[in-house]
C-alpha positions in Angstrom: 7.7 12.3 24.4 4.0 12.9 23.8 4.3 12.1 20.1 5.6 8.6 20.8 2.2 6.9 20.6 1.6 8.6 17.2 4.7 6.9 15.7 3.8 3.5 17.2 0.3 3.9 15.7 1.7 4.7 12.3 3.7 1.5 12.3 0.7 -0.5 13.5 -1.3 1.1 10.6 1.4 0.1 8.2 1.3 -3.5 9.5 -2.5 -3.6 9.1 -2.2 -2.2 5.6 0.3 -4.9 4.6 -1.9 -7.6 6.2 -4.8 -6.2 4.0 -2.6 -6.3 0.9 -1.6 -9.9 1.7 -5.2 -10.8 2.1 -5.9 -9.4 -1.3 -3.1 -11.5 -2.8 -4.6 -14.6 -1.2 -8.0 -13.8 -2.7 -6.4 -13.3 -6.1 -4.5 -16.6 -5.7 -7.8 -18.4 -4.8 -9.6 -16.9 -7.8 -6.7 -18.1 -10.0 -6.8 -21.6 -8.6 -10.6 -21.7 -9.2 -9.9 -20.6 -12.8 -7.3 -23.4 -13.2 -9.8 -26.0 -11.9 -12.5 -24.8 -14.4 -10.0 -24.9 -17.3 -9.1 -28.4 -16.4 -12.8 -29.4 -16.3 -13.4 -27.6 -19.6 -10.6 -29.6 -21.3 -11.7 -33.0 -20.2 -13.0 -35.5 -22.8 -10.8 -34.3 -25.7 -8.1 -37.0 -25.5 -7.5 -39.8 -23.0 -3.8 -38.9 -22.5 -4.7 -35.2 -22.1 -7.4 -36.2 -19.6 -4.8 -38.0 -17.4 -2.7 -34.9 -17.3 -5.6 -32.7 -16.5 -6.7 -34.9 -13.6 -3.2 -34.6 -12.1 -3.1 -30.8 -12.5 -6.6 -30.5 -11.0 -5.7 -32.7 -8.0 -2.5 -30.6 -7.4 -4.5 -27.4 -7.7 -7.1 -28.7 -5.1 -4.4 -29.4 -2.6 -2.9 -25.9 -3.1 0.4 -27.1 -4.7 3.2 -24.6 -4.8 4.3 -22.8 -8.0 7.3 -25.1 -8.6 5.1 -28.2 -8.7 2.5 -26.5 -10.9 5.3 -25.4 -13.3 6.5 -29.1 -13.6 2.9 -30.2 -14.2 2.4 -27.4 -16.8 5.5 -28.7 -18.7 4.1 -32.2 -18.7 0.7 -30.9 -19.8 2.3 -28.9 -22.6 4.0 -32.1 -23.9 0.7 -33.9 -23.8 -1.0 -31.2 -25.7 1.8 -31.2 -28.3 1.4 -35.0 -28.7 -2.3 -34.5 -29.3 -1.6 -31.8 -31.8 0.8 -34.2 -33.7 -1.9 -36.9 -34.0 -5.0 -34.8 -34.6 -5.5 -33.6 -38.2 -7.4 -30.5 -37.1 -6.0 -29.7 -33.6 -7.1 -26.1 -33.7 -10.8 -27.2 -33.9 -10.4 -30.1 -31.4 -8.5 -28.2 -28.7 -10.0 -24.8 -29.0 -12.9 -24.1 -26.5 -16.1 -22.4 -27.6 -15.6 -18.8 -28.3 -17.7 -17.5 -25.4 -15.9 -19.7 -22.9 -12.5 -18.8 -24.3 -13.3 -15.1 -24.2 -14.5 -15.4 -20.6 -11.4 -17.3 -19.5 -9.0 -14.8 -21.1 -11.0 -11.9 -19.7 -10.9 -13.3 -16.2 -7.2 -14.0 -16.5 -6.5 -10.5 -17.9 -8.4 -8.9 -15.0 -6.3 -10.8 -12.5 -3.1 -9.7 -14.2 -4.3 -6.1 -14.3 -4.9 -6.2 -10.6 -1.4 -7.5 -10.2 0.0 -4.7 -12.3 -1.8 -2.1 -10.3 -0.7 -3.5 -7.0 3.0 -3.9 -8.0 4.1 -0.7 -9.8 7.7 -1.7 -10.1 7.3 -5.3 -11.3 7.3 -5.9 -15.1 6.1 -9.4 -14.8 2.3 -8.6 -15.0 2.6 -6.5 -18.2 4.7 -9.3 -19.8 2.1 -11.9 -18.9 -0.7 -9.7 -20.2 1.1 -9.5 -23.5 1.6 -13.3 -23.5 -2.1 -13.7 -22.8 -3.0 -11.6 -25.8 -0.9 -13.8 -28.0 -2.3 -17.1 -26.6 -4.2 -19.2 -29.1 -4.8 -22.5 -27.2 -5.7 -23.8 -23.7 -2.1 -24.9 -23.2 -0.8 -21.4 -23.8 -3.4 -19.9 -21.5 -2.5 -22.5 -18.8 1.2 -21.6 -19.1 0.3 -17.9 -18.5 -1.9 -18.8 -15.5 0.9 -21.0 -14.1 3.3 -18.1 -14.3 0.6 -15.8 -12.8 0.3 -18.2 -9.8 4.1 -18.0 -9.4 3.9 -14.2 -9.5 1.2 -14.1 -6.9 3.2 -16.5 -4.7 6.3 -14.3 -5.0 4.3 -11.1 -4.2 2.8 -12.9 -1.2 6.3 -13.8 0.1 7.4 -10.2 -0.5 4.5 -8.9 1.6 5.3 -11.4 4.3 8.9 -10.2 4.4 7.8 -6.5 4.5 5.5 -7.3 7.4 8.3 -9.0 9.3 10.6 -6.0 8.6 7.9 -3.6 9.9 7.5 -5.7 13.0 11.2 -5.7 13.6 11.3 -1.9 13.2 8.4 -1.6 15.6 10.2 -3.8 18.1 13.4 -1.7 17.7 11.4 1.5 18.3 9.7 0.0 21.3 13.1 -1.0 22.8 14.3 2.6 22.3 11.2 3.9 24.0 11.8 1.5 26.9 15.3 3.0 27.3 13.7 6.4 27.6 11.2 5.2 30.1 14.1 3.6 32.1 16.0 6.9 32.0 12.9 8.7 33.3 12.5 6.1 36.1 16.2 6.6 37.1 15.8 10.3 37.0 12.8 10.0 39.4 14.8 7.8 41.7 17.7 10.3 41.6 15.3 13.2 42.4 14.0 11.3 45.4 17.5 10.4 46.5 18.6 14.0 46.2 15.6 15.2 48.2 16.3 12.7 51.0 20.0 13.6 51.0 19.2 17.3 51.2 16.8 16.7 54.0 19.5 14.8 55.9 22.0 17.5 55.5 19.5 20.1 56.5 18.6 18.1 59.7 22.2 17.8 60.6 23.0 21.5 60.2 19.9 22.5 62.2 20.9 20.0 64.9 24.4 21.4 65.1 23.0 25.0 65.2 20.7 24.0 68.1 23.7 22.4 69.9 25.8 25.5 69.4 23.0 27.6 70.8 22.7 25.3 73.8 26.5 25.4 74.3 26.5 29.2 74.2 23.8 29.4 76.8 25.6 26.9 79.1 29.2 27.9 78.6 31.0 29.8 81.4 34.4 30.3 79.8 35.1 31.8 76.4 37.9 29.3 75.5 35.7 26.3 76.2 32.8 27.9 74.2 35.2 28.5 71.2 36.4 24.9 71.3 32.8 23.5 71.3 31.7 25.9 68.5 34.7 25.0 66.3 33.9 21.3 66.7 30.3 21.8 65.8 31.3 23.9 62.7 33.7 21.2 61.6 30.9 18.7 61.7 28.7 20.9 59.7 31.4 21.6 57.2 32.2 17.9 56.7 28.5 17.2 56.1 28.2 20.0 53.6 31.4 18.9 51.8 30.2 15.3 51.6 26.8 16.4 50.3 28.5 18.6 47.6 30.7 15.6 46.6 27.7 13.4 46.2 25.9 16.1 44.2 28.8 16.5 41.8 28.9 12.7 41.3 25.2 12.7 40.6 25.5 15.6 38.3 28.3 13.9 36.3 26.3 10.7 36.1 23.1 12.5 35.1 25.0 14.5 32.4 26.4 11.4 30.9 23.1 9.6 30.8 21.4 12.7 29.4 24.0 13.0 26.6 23.6 9.3 25.8 19.8 9.7 25.7 20.0 12.7 23.5 22.2 10.8 21.0 19.8 7.8 21.1 16.8 10.1 20.6 18.5 11.9 17.7 19.2 8.5 16.1 15.6 7.4 16.7 14.3 10.7 15.1 16.4 10.1 12.0 15.3 6.5 11.7 11.7 7.6 12.2 11.9 10.3 9.6 13.5 7.9 7.1 10.9 5.2 7.8 8.1 7.8 7.6 9.3 9.1 4.3 9.6 5.6 2.9 6.1 4.7 4.1 4.7 7.9 2.5 6.5 7.1 -0.8 5.3 3.5 -0.8 1.7 4.5 0.1 1.8 7.2 -2.6 3.2 4.7 -5.1 0.7 2.0 -4.2 -2.1 4.4 -5.2 -0.7 5.3 -8.6 -1.0 3.6 -11.9 2.7 2.9 -13.0 2.1 3.6 -16.7 0.0 6.8 -16.7 0.9 8.1 -13.2 -2.8 8.6 -12.6 -4.6 7.3 -9.5 -5.3 3.6 -9.6 -8.4 1.5 -8.8 -7.6 1.4 -5.0 -7.2 5.2 -4.9 -10.5 5.6 -6.8 -12.4 3.3 -4.4 -11.2 5.4 -1.5 -12.0 8.7 -3.2 -15.4 7.5 -4.4 -16.4 6.5 -0.9 -15.5 10.0 0.3 -17.5 11.6 -2.5 -20.6 9.5 -1.7 -20.4 10.7 1.9 -20.1 14.3 0.7 -23.0 13.9 -1.7 -25.3 13.4 1.3 -24.8 17.1 2.0 -26.4 18.0 -1.4 -23.1 18.6 -3.1 -23.4 17.4 -6.7 -21.1 14.6 -7.7 -20.9 13.0 -11.1 -19.0 9.9 -12.2 -17.7 9.6 -15.8 -16.7 6.1 -16.9 -14.4 6.0 -20.0 -13.3 3.2 -22.3 -10.9 3.6 -25.3 -12.6 2.4 -28.6 -10.9 -0.4 -30.5 -7.9 -0.4 -28.2 -7.3 -4.2 -28.7 -6.9 -3.5 -32.4 -4.2 -0.9 -31.7 -2.4 -3.3 -29.5 -2.6 -6.2 -31.9 -1.7 -4.1 -34.9 1.0 -1.8 -33.7 2.2 -3.5 -30.5 1.8 -2.9 -26.7 4.3 -0.1 -26.8 2.1 1.9 -29.1 -0.9 1.0 -26.8 1.0 2.4 -23.9 1.7 5.7 -25.7 -2.0 6.0 -26.4 -2.9 5.4 -22.8 -0.4 8.0 -21.6 -1.6 10.6 -24.1 -5.2 10.1 -23.2 -4.4 10.4 -19.5 -2.6 13.7 -20.2 -5.5 14.9 -22.2 -7.9 14.2 -19.3 -5.7 15.8 -16.8 -5.2 19.0 -18.8 -9.0 19.4 -19.3 -10.0 19.1 -15.7 -9.9 21.4 -12.6 -7.4 20.9 -9.8 -10.2 19.6 -7.5 -11.4 17.0 -10.0 -10.3 13.4 -9.8 -9.2 11.0 -12.6 -8.0 7.4 -12.3 -7.1 4.5 -14.5 -9.1 1.5 -13.2 -8.4 -1.1 -15.8 -6.5 -1.9 -19.0 -8.1 0.9 -21.2 -10.7 2.1 -18.7 -10.6 5.5 -16.9 -12.9 7.2 -14.5 -13.4 10.8 -13.6 -15.2 12.3 -10.6 -16.6 15.9 -10.9 -17.9 17.7 -7.9 -20.0 20.8 -7.4 -21.2 21.1 -11.0 -24.7 21.1 -12.5 -25.3 17.9 -14.5 -25.7 19.9 -17.7 -22.2 21.3 -17.2 -20.9 17.8 -16.5 -22.3 16.7 -19.9 -20.5 19.6 -21.6 -17.2 18.7 -20.0 -17.5 15.1 -20.9 -18.1 16.0 -24.6 -15.1 18.4 -24.5 -12.9 15.7 -23.2 -14.2 13.3 -25.8 -13.4 15.8 -28.6 -10.0 16.4 -27.0 -9.0 12.8 -27.3 -10.4 12.6 -30.9 -8.1 15.5 -31.8 -5.0 13.7 -30.6 -2.6 12.9 -33.5 -1.0 9.5 -33.5 1.3 8.0 -36.1 2.6 4.4 -35.8 4.9 2.9 -38.5 4.2 5.9 -40.7 0.4 5.4 -40.5 -2.0 7.9 -38.9 -4.1 6.2 -36.2 -7.4 7.6 -35.0 -8.1 7.3 -31.3 -11.5 7.8 -29.7 -13.2 7.2 -26.4 -16.7 6.4 -25.2 -18.1 7.6 -22.0 -21.0 6.7 -19.7 -21.9 9.2 -17.0 -24.3 9.7 -14.2 -24.8 11.7 -11.1 -24.9 10.4 -7.5 -28.4 10.3 -6.1 -29.8 10.3 -2.6 -29.3 6.9 -1.1 -27.0 5.7 -3.8 -24.4 3.1 -2.9 -21.1 3.1 -4.8 -22.1 0.0 -6.7 -25.4 1.5 -7.9 -23.9 4.7 -9.3 -21.0 2.8 -10.9 -23.4 0.3 -12.5 -25.5 3.1 -14.0 -22.4 4.7 -15.5 -21.3 1.3 -16.8 -24.6 0.7 -18.4 -24.5 4.1 -20.1 -21.0 3.3 -21.3 -22.2 0.0 -22.8 -24.9 1.9 -24.7 -22.3 4.4 -25.9 -20.1 1.6 -27.2 -22.9 -0.2 -29.0 -24.4 2.9 -30.5 -21.4 3.7 -32.7 -18.7 4.5 -30.1 -17.0 7.9 -29.8 -20.0 9.1 -27.8 -21.0 10.3 -24.3 -24.3 8.8 -22.9 -25.9 9.8 -19.6 -27.9 7.6 -17.3 
């Protein structure tokens, strides 16, 4: 019974985690809606008919219209764009946004979809939308992807809400079972008090009869009269004892029945608890893994990095290695996303095989990886980074009969006294930027 609060706390923790996930979905949805609003503003002034459609879409977005309404508006917007395309002699020039704005929009949308992909390991919707985004060549196509992304976020939000309700129902069920156990204990306590009082009554009766017998013996003058009085007293005592035994047998049968029922309920509760605990463990484990590479994901990295920052305050060396695949977009565009997935999986395997058991590696973005090394001198960290870089370079890939060279760039730094997670990560990111712009396939320290 002492473990009951631990189970209740676990379910409360599960509810809190689901609430946190739901909050994250809402934040993503808000970011996506801001992105839709900015796209609408960016497209204004190209054509009067298109402007009318964009005004309607922007208004619906501001009042937080649901996915179904946005989908209808997206269809209408698509027809308006097609009409403009039919009239304009150079639609690609008129409708295409400036390169920097276009790249920023696509990058922001891709990051949202990558977050969705990391948060939902079993859902194939996000990878499909990422592929569609890579093929988009106009605002209308990007808007269609964003519309489907909003619907995907909405669906995941509803799923989280349902899971939270299910968890609440399970907690309510467990609470009811525990209340049954508490009721049984209360009844047992009442029974014990009743038994004690009944025993005291029988004891008082017997002792009273013994005293009466003693008095009769002292006062009797004839043996026959004494025998009659003693027999009467003994019959009274016998009747009291038999009645007490009968009541005890009834109590014992009732107690045994309730105990058996309680044991059965407790066994059921233990099985349900074990099943739920196993499911929670699987879901928590799955929620911290990247579905493609089976490495840790961004959420798991954030948790581990926070732990390592705390450990680094005790003078334990910690290094962060930030990796990015070189020219990965060209591989995807030339050979397809399936080929890109194979490259990511092979690079992940290469990293894992070149590290110690206590080291940590995660995929934190599309083609971005991060490694945490602890307890090593920084010179040794540099050596390991270069070994891993050469290991990836040595991988052999052939797509459509053509050999494909795959390389990675790395920016690395050590955690320093007083570092926050952002400062160390930014240093590594800056070093990675220098590695990418100095010819790639290089490791640069900061």
